[in-house]
Residue, then its C-alpha position, 0 to 999 in steps of 0.5 A: m549503491l544508488t545515488k540520488e542522481s540516479i532518480q533523474n537518470y531513470t529513463n523508462y518513462s512508461r513505468v514512472l508514476i511520479r518523481g521529484v528531486d529525492f523520490i521516484y514511484i515506479q510501476p512493477h513488471l506488467e505481470l506483477r501489477n495485480f499484486i504489487s502497486n508500485y516500487t518507491i525509492t526515496y532519499p529522506s533528508n533532514g526534516m523531509m517528514s515531520d515527526n507526526y508523518s503517518v501512512l494512512p490505512h489502505g488494507s495492504a501489506t508494505l515491504v520497506l528496506s531501509c539503508n544507512d551507511s553500514h546496514i540494510h534492514g527489511k521490515l514487513f508491514g502487514p495489512i494496515t487498518k489504522p495510521s502507521y506513524v513513520g516520521k521519526s524513524g524514516n528521517n534517520f535513513k540514507l535510502l528507503f526502498i519500498v514495495e507497496f503491495q496491492p490488497a491481498g497482493y503479498y499473499a500471492f508471494s508468501g501463501m501466508p494467511q494475512k490475518e496473522i500479520t494484520d497491523f503487525v510490523i515484522d523483521f522481514e528476515n524472520v519471515n523470508p530470510a532468503m528473499n530478504r538477503l537477495m533484495a538487500n544484496e540487489l539494493e547494495m550492489s545496483l548502481n542504477i535504478h534500471n538494473l535494480i528494478n529489473k532484478i527486483d521484478r525477476l525476484f518477485l516473478a520467481h516467488l509468485k505462487g502457482t495458485f493465487y486466489r479463489r475466483e469468488f474472492s477475486q470477483a468480490n474484491n474487484l466489486i468492492i474496489n469498482s463500487g468504491g466500497c459501497l456494496s453491502v456484504k449481502e450484495l457481494s454474496h448475491n453477486v458472486f453466488y457464495s455465502e457471506r461466511h465463505l467470503g469472510r473466510l477468504f478475505d481473512e485468508y487472502l487480505g487479512v481484513s474483513i469484507k466490511s472493514f475493507s469496504r470502509l477502507v476503500r471508501v475512505n481512501k476514495s474520499i482522501r483522493l477527492l479531498q486532495q482536490h481543493n475544488y471539492g467541498l466536504t459535502q461533495v466528497f461525502m456524497e460522491t463516496g456513498f456516505y449517508d450524511m456528513p456525520h457518518f462521513i466524519h465518523d468513519f473517516k476519523a475512525i480509520c485515519g485518526i483525524t477529521p476530513q477537514a483536519y486532513r485537508d489542512n495538514m496533508s503534508d503530514f500524511y502519506s496516502e497510496i497513489a496507485k491502489f484501488 
């Protein structure tokens, strides 16, 4: 199995998003990047994460393989629309290997209606026992990150379905992301020449989140990235993310993240926000 030293020995620099002493974020194979945001390898240490450490909602599925000395266990987190508190459990493992999917990305490998797993956490062996076994075996047997990532890439490339998404969904999804979540459902419908009801069904199927909810998630995630830059005041943040006024910004941020924007800024180390999506 991998050791912590393998993080610094990984030399495919073009694929490294960020790395530290005990973690690394790696881009997937080029042909997978529409579906997978990044792979993360991390070695939790005592107190690395507070008990309150939570993943902020981003509307995407996540696959986590957690390892201790005797077992590798896979869990699939469906598209999340509310904070997921992972601090207490995360610190208990020797190694975590995480696959962060793009919005609707997991559908491309499973063909599973994403609405069925939104905000659920499921044992991956109950969802895809063959893939769970293969990934666990590669994680256990690989001695360096280069070999592991190449093998995981091949597994996901082999599991890609022949047909992905309807064109009108892809267009609407891209419009939401590129606009920062500021287009209304009516505007999206007009731009892609399909009815609001038809688009709504596709978002439930592929993404597991309604158009309106996903737009709010994109907008709030954009505000999170701006809040991480301390040269941005709260007024600048809400203005750049298309909110009508400060009360609307605070209301939507708290509804999704469970805290106010200022509380997030004051306690950023307690939260994980996606670095490579949107």
